[in-house]
Structures are given as C-alpha cells and as structure tokens.
C-alpha positions in Angstrom: 47.3 147.4 126.9 48.5 145.6 130.0 52.2 145.9 130.8 52.2 142.8 133.0 52.9 139.2 132.1 50.2 136.4 132.0 50.0 134.4 135.1 51.2 130.9 134.2 53.3 128.2 135.9 56.4 129.7 134.4 55.5 133.0 136.0 55.6 131.4 139.5 58.9 129.7 138.8 60.5 133.0 137.9 58.8 134.7 140.9 60.4 132.2 143.3 63.8 132.5 141.5 63.6 136.3 141.7 62.6 136.4 145.3 65.3 133.9 146.3 67.8 136.0 144.5 66.5 139.0 146.3 67.2 137.3 149.6 70.8 136.3 148.7 71.6 139.6 146.9 70.2 141.7 149.8 72.2 139.7 152.3 75.3 140.0 150.1 75.1 143.8 150.2 74.1 144.2 153.8 76.1 141.5 155.5 78.8 140.0 153.2 79.9 143.5 152.0 79.2 144.9 155.4 77.2 147.9 154.1 74.6 147.6 156.9 70.9 147.3 156.8 70.1 151.0 156.9 72.4 152.0 154.1 71.5 148.9 152.1 67.9 149.8 152.4 68.4 153.3 151.2 70.5 152.1 148.2 68.1 149.3 147.2 65.0 151.5 147.7 66.7 154.0 145.3 67.2 151.2 142.8 63.6 150.2 143.2 62.3 153.7 142.6 64.5 154.1 139.5 63.3 150.8 138.0 59.7 151.6 139.0 59.7 155.0 137.3 61.1 153.4 134.2 58.3 150.7 134.3 55.6 153.3 134.9 56.6 155.4 131.9 57.0 152.5 129.5 54.2 152.0 127.1 54.2 148.2 126.8 55.2 145.0 128.5 59.0 144.4 128.7 60.0 141.1 130.4 63.5 142.3 131.3 62.2 145.5 132.8 59.3 143.8 134.6 61.5 141.2 136.3 64.1 143.8 137.1 61.5 145.7 139.1 60.4 142.4 140.8 64.0 141.8 141.7 64.5 145.3 143.1 61.4 145.0 145.3 62.7 141.7 146.6 66.2 143.0 147.4 64.8 146.2 148.9 62.2 144.1 150.9 65.0 141.9 152.3 67.0 144.8 153.7 63.9 146.8 154.8 62.7 143.7 156.8 66.2 143.2 158.3 66.4 146.8 159.3 63.0 146.7 161.1 63.6 143.3 162.8 67.3 143.6 163.7 68.6 147.2 163.6 65.4 148.7 165.2 65.1 145.6 167.4 61.4 144.9 166.7 62.0 141.2 166.2 60.5 138.9 163.6 57.1 138.5 165.2 56.5 142.2 165.7 57.9 143.1 162.3 55.7 140.6 160.6 52.6 141.9 162.4 53.4 145.5 161.4 54.0 144.5 157.7 50.8 142.4 157.6 48.8 145.4 158.8 50.5 147.7 156.2 49.9 145.2 153.4 46.2 144.7 154.3 45.7 148.5 154.5 47.2 148.9 151.0 45.0 146.1 149.6 41.9 147.6 151.2 42.7 151.0 149.8 43.3 149.5 146.3 39.9 147.6 146.6 38.1 150.7 147.7 39.6 152.9 144.9 39.4 150.5 142.0 36.8 147.9 143.0 38.9 144.9 142.2 42.3 143.5 143.1 42.6 141.6 139.9 46.0 142.0 138.2 44.2 141.6 134.8 42.8 145.1 135.2 46.0 147.0 135.7 46.0 149.3 132.8 46.5 152.8 134.3 49.5 154.4 136.1 47.5 154.8 139.3 46.5 151.1 139.5 50.0 150.0 138.5 51.5 152.1 141.2 49.2 150.4 143.8 50.3 147.0 142.3 54.0 147.7 142.8 53.5 149.2 146.2 51.7 146.0 147.2 54.5 143.9 145.8 57.2 145.8 147.7 55.5 145.3 151.0 54.5 141.8 150.3 58.1 140.9 149.6 59.2 142.8 152.8 56.5 140.8 154.7 57.7 137.6 153.1 61.2 138.2 154.3 60.1 138.7 157.9 57.9 135.6 157.7 60.7 133.5 156.3 63.2 134.7 159.0 60.6 134.1 161.7 60.0 130.5 160.5 63.7 129.8 160.1 65.1 131.4 163.2 62.3 131.9 165.8 59.8 129.1 165.2 62.1 126.2 165.8 61.4 124.8 162.3 64.8 125.7 160.9 65.5 126.5 157.2 64.4 123.2 155.8 61.3 123.0 158.1 60.2 126.5 157.1 60.6 125.8 153.4 58.6 122.6 153.9 55.8 124.4 155.7 55.6 127.1 153.0 55.7 124.5 150.3 52.7 122.7 151.9 50.8 125.9 152.1 51.5 126.7 148.4 50.4 123.2 147.5 47.1 123.9 149.3 46.7 127.1 147.4 47.3 125.3 144.1 44.7 122.6 145.0 42.2 125.4 145.9 42.9 127.0 142.5 41.9 123.9 140.7 39.3 122.2 142.9 37.4 124.9 144.8 35.4 128.1 144.0 37.5 130.3 146.2 38.2 133.7 144.6 41.1 133.4 142.1 42.2 136.9 142.9 42.5 136.1 146.6 44.4 132.9 145.9 46.8 134.9 143.6 47.7 137.3 146.4 48.0 134.6 149.0 50.4 132.7 146.7 52.3 135.9 145.8 52.9 136.6 149.5 53.8 133.0 150.3 56.4 132.7 147.5 58.4 135.4 149.2 59.0 133.5 152.5 59.6 130.4 150.4 62.3 132.3 148.6 63.7 133.6 151.8 64.0 130.1 153.4 65.3 128.7 150.2 67.9 131.5 150.1 68.9 130.6 153.6 69.3 126.9 152.7 71.6 127.9 149.8 73.7 130.4 151.7 74.0 129.2 155.3 76.8 126.8 156.5 76.3 123.1 156.9 76.3 123.4 160.7 73.2 125.6 160.5 71.4 123.2 158.1 72.4 125.1 154.9 74.2 124.1 151.7 77.0 126.6 152.3 77.0 128.2 148.8 77.4 131.6 150.4 75.7 134.8 149.3 78.0 135.3 146.3 77.9 131.8 145.0 74.1 131.5 145.5 73.5 134.9 143.8 75.6 134.0 140.8 73.6 130.7 140.3 70.3 132.4 140.7 71.2 135.3 138.4 72.1 132.8 135.7 68.9 130.9 136.1 66.7 134.0 136.1 68.7 135.5 133.2 67.9 132.4 131.0 64.3 132.5 132.0 64.0 136.2 131.1 65.7 135.6 127.8 63.2 132.8 127.0 60.3 135.0 128.1 61.5 137.9 126.0 61.9 135.8 122.8 58.5 134.3 123.4 56.9 137.7 123.9 58.5 139.0 120.7 57.1 136.1 118.7 53.6 136.8 120.1 53.9 140.5 119.1 55.1 139.6 115.6 52.2 137.2 115.3 49.7 139.8 116.4 51.0 142.3 113.9 50.8 139.8 111.1 47.2 138.9 112.1 46.2 142.6 112.1 47.5 143.2 108.5 
C-alpha cells in the first residue's frame, strides 16, 4: 500500500504552502533568531531525519506525518542552501549548479535502480528513501534558484515569482495538452514550486522598501502554519472517510 497522497490540485496548493512556510521558518531560525546557517542546518537536518525515520517505519499513509516531512525538507533545504551560498561563499549561481548536478545524479540513480521515477510505484522502503532524498535536494535547489532570481537576476521578488508562475503555467498546459511524460512534468513542477515558495516567502517577509509586504518571518510563518494546518486537517478527515468506506466495501 502506498504511503503517499494522490497527486491532485489540492496537493500542489499544500506543496506551495509548505515550501513557502519552509522558507519563512528557515529564515526565522537562521536570521531572525540569529542561530546562523550552519547550526540551523544541523538542527533542521536532525528534525528531517527524525520525521523521515518515523515516515519510513509507518505502515500506512498519514497526512499529518507526510506533510511534516515535506515541511522539514523545506526548512532544512532553506538553511542548507543559505549555508552553501552565503556562509561558504559559493554564491547563488554556483550553488544552484552544484545542486542541479546532485539532483540529476539522484534521479539517474533512482531510474537505474528502479526503472521508473513514478511516485505511484513507491511501495518499498528503498524507493521511498530515494523519494525523500530527491525531495530534500529539490527543495534545497529551489531555495537557491529562488534566491538567485530575487537577488542576482535583477527580477526582484515579484519578478521572480511571476517568472516561476509562468513556467508552472506552461507545465500545467503541457500536462493537459501534450504527450510529454507525466512523470517528467511532475518532477519539473515539484522543483519549480520550491523557488515559487521561496520568492513568495520573500514577498511576505521583506520590507516594503525591498518590494515585500513586510509581514516578517514570524508573522508570515504564523499565517502559513494556520493555512497548512487547516489543509492537513481537511486532508486527514477526507482520508479517514475513504478508509472507512473501503473497509465497508470489503465486508
């Protein structure tokens, strides 16, 4: 039995919300609380590993647990990217190039070992571990891409968000109107939603003088936690109804 959710429009809404929250929460820990990128990365990677182990040993799909792991990959990815780009001084372009290489290597290894990158075939611990490793580095890459677009490309926060939105719209159109591999489109969209969340997070947190809404990391995180919490509650209740219905049909 798959422990992953069905890919629907609601899934993508929650994904964007979770990745945006990962951006604001990661910045809250590393910058607002002044913990630093290195220590923040260690803390959040520890949280990611703890939630990942819990997910791997679980026997069925749990919406709260699944989205907690997604959120932990997003927050860890934010601080990991910032550590590479800022603390190590690699810069956004170099950091993005390194992360693209790592991500493509992971996907190639997954394809070689399993024969498919479809998320509908994730039913063993080995494949699920590859899935979560891919997600961690895709979210890290997304942060670097988002920061590059917002800070180095000259587009600014709003321009970066508009560009990523346009690319996501093209992926959506390709999903419905072309014969392009649905698996490839899924992973393209999965990667792109992270920089979209990163630029959206910057719009929410940055001051007006920098083109943001000046909600701050704390205010933005509270709003996003509330939205994601409601979505998770709705998903959990819906999942329980489906489970009950399946048990009734089996009797």
